[in-house]
N, C-alpha and C positions, 0 to 999 in steps of 0.2 A: 382321454387321449385328444390332443389337439392336432387336427388334420388340415393341411392346406393343399389344395389342388390347383395347379397352374396349367393352362392350355397354351401351347405354342403352335402357331400356324394351324390352328384347329378351332372350330366353333365351340364355345363352351356348351356342354351338355349336362343337364341335371342327372340324366340316366348314368352317364359315365362317372360323374362325381359320386353318386349313390353307390355304384358298383365298387368303386375304389374304397369308399368308406366302409362298406360292409366287409370287404376282404380284409382291410386293416384291423377292424374291430375284433376279428378272430384271433389276432395276435396278443390281445390284452392279457391272456393267461400266462404268457411267457415274459411279460415286461413289468417292471416296477414303475410306479407313477413317479414323477410326471413324464409323459411321453409326448414328443413332438414328431409329427410325420410330415414330410414335404414330398409331394408327388408332382412330377412334371410329365404331362402327356403332350406329345408333339407329333408332327407330321412332316416328313422330309421326302418329297417326291412320292413314292409309293410305299415308303416304310413308316410304320406307326411305331413310335418310341414311347417307352414307359420307364421312367427313372424314379426310384423311391429311395429316400433317405430318412432313416428313423434315428432320432436322438433320444436315448434312454439314460438319463442321469450321466451324460458324458460318454456313454458307449454308443458309437455310431455304427449303424448297420445300413449298408448300401446295396442296391441292386439295380441293374439296367438291362433292359431287353428290347428287342425290336422284332416286328413281325408284320405280315401284310394285313393283319386284322388287329384293331386296337384292343378288343377284349382278350384275344389270345396273347398279346404282348403283356397285358396286365396280369393274366393268369401265370405266365411264365415268370415274370418278375416277382410275383407273390410267392411262387414256389421256391424261388431262390432265397427270398427273405425267410421263408418258413424253414428251409434247411439250415440256414445260418443260425436261426434262433434255437432250433432243436440241438444243433451241435454245441452251442453255448450252454444250453440247459444240461446236456449230458456231461459237459465238462465240469459244471458246478456240482452235479450229483456225484461225480467220481472223485472230486477233490476231498482231501482229508481235512479234519479240523474244523475250525469255525468258518462258516460260509458267509458270515456277514461282511459288510464292506468296511468294518472298523479298521482304523490304522493302528498298527502295533506300535508300542512305545519304542523310542530310540534304543533303550537298553536291550530290549529283546533282539533287535537287529544285530547288535554287537556280539551277543552270545548265541551264535548259531550252532545248531546241532551238527555233528559230523555227517557229511553227505552219505547217504545209503547208495549202494550200487543199484543200477537199473534192474527192476524186477517186474515180472508179469503177475497180475492177480488172476486167480482162477477160482470160480465158485463151483462147488461140487456137492452132490447129494451124499449124505452119510447113510449107507444102507445098514440095516440090522442083520447081522450075520453071526453064525457060530465061528469060533476060532478056526476050526478045521476047514470050513468053507472058505474063509478068507485066505488061508494058506494055499488051498487048491486054486483059487482064482489068481493068486500071485504066481504060482508055478506055471499056470497056463498062459498068462499074459506077459506083457513086456514091461509092466510098471514095477518100479522098485519100492513103491510106497503105497499103502492103502490105509484109509481112515474109515472106520466103521464103528457101529454101536454093537457091543457084545450082547447077544441075546441072553446069555446066562447071567451076566451081572448088571446089564442095563447101562453100563458106563461106556464112555467114549474110549476107543482103543486105536492105536496107531501101530501098524505092522510094516516093517521095512526090511529090505534085503540088503545085506552088507556086500562089499565087493568080493569077499571070499565065498559067497553063496549062502551063508547062514542067515537066519531070520532073527529079528529082534522085535519083541512086543512091548510097546510103551503104553502104560496105563496112567494118563495124567490125572493128577488130583485137582479137580476143578473147584474145590472148596475154597 
């Protein structure tokens, strides 16, 4: 990580430079090399300003904060950068398919798959239940669908309630 620290209307301090460098080095785990970071520390009347710009392979991350204390301003701007990096990392983790930055061929862009409707993803635990227990849980609850592992057979089962009130047990073949 290449870090440059600039002081504006402020005496250069090795302690401030080391503090900024230590805080920025904690972000290495979120970033791909090469990384360039530009930090501008300034003073305007009584306000201490901290402005951070990180260039990570063309992805620019910026943050700017001011406070009455320089160290507090640095902490605030680093928290902002941290939140942006975590949000980006989570976005990468939730993305489907290949996560590399490779460019798709032009042919693949022409042949697009039909767009799916907006949907919500939900992770759930699959409890081990008897069929009778699953039916009782559905009768007592408001859910129209239950996924469970059948204790008797050890297989995954899906139990759902139809609009007419009857129940359907689906036993998918996972082979």
